C-alpha positions, 0 to 999 in steps of 0.5 A: 906193773914195775915202773920203769926208772930213767937213771941219767947219771954220767959217772959210773960208780954212781950210776950203777949204786942208782940201779942196783937199788932201783932194781932191788926195790923192784922197779926196773932201771934203764941207764943213760950218761947224758942228755942224748943217750936219755933223750933216745931212750925217750923217744922209744918209750916213755919211763916212768920216772927220772932219776937226773943228775943236775952235771951232765957233760954237753946238756946240763941236767936242767936243760934237759928238765926244761926240754922234757916240761916243755914237751907234750908227751914228756911234760907229765914224767916226775923227775928227781932231781940228783946233785951235789948242789946244797945252794938254797937258789940251786934247789929253787932253780932245780924246782923251778925247771920242773924237778919235781924233788931234790937229793943231794949227793951224798945221799942214802939208798934208803932216803932215795928209795923213799923219795921216789916211792913218794913222787910216784905215789903223788904223780903216777899213782898208777905205778905204786905197789900200794893196795887201793880201795875204792867202795867195796873194790880193792886191788893189790899191785904187789900181790896181783889181786882184786877183791870185789865185795870181799870175794876175789875176782880173777882178771887178765894182765891188761884188765889189771893194768886197767883198774888200776889206772882207773883207781888211781885216776877216779872221777876223770873222763879219759879218751880211748886214745888217753887209755892207749897211751896210759895203759898200754903204752905211747909207743903200742900201736893197737886200734882204739877199739881195743879199749872197748874190747877190755873195758867190756871184759872188766865189767864182765867179771865185775858185775857179779859183785854189782861194781860194773858201773863203776867204770862208766860210758859217757858219750862222746868222750870215753870212760870215767871210774866213778864211786856208786 
């Protein structure tokens, strides 16, 4: 599942360069030239990360970052601030506004992609293409393979996304509505009991390996992925 990255940049040449490199690295690029168009995109669907230019027409990147961090729906979106400002005080201001990282222009595409991957690993590990292992269960997003005790198992796309999210967020209890938002998306309207159906399918696939117990029901609260 490739990450959707919202590029908020008012200079067309830089925006196209960002989009090209983001797509080349296997991510999806969504483009916006100002805060209003960015907010319109976000209202329709939450991106997995935002590359945000400091100097935007109208509402600045700093103001937009603060607004996103103040909203419960958007406060956890990873943000990398892009700016020509190099003063240490400006960097501190950018980070204090809610940015997870800060990169100054001009920047190399290689450095930017490394920063994107590092922030995704830290803030949204389910968006990373790195292989993740828990006990004797291994999941590779890049090859879309799951190995349970040395044997490959076949999962449907939804069960694969659900397992990847669980494996990158172990031990925490998630309600059905939280899982719908995280795995299905916050603008997908399906019944909460749909989660139960996919949990059951996931357990059935893992049962022959004896690893179905990793997916635990927490009565009255939801589900948790916990090591044996």
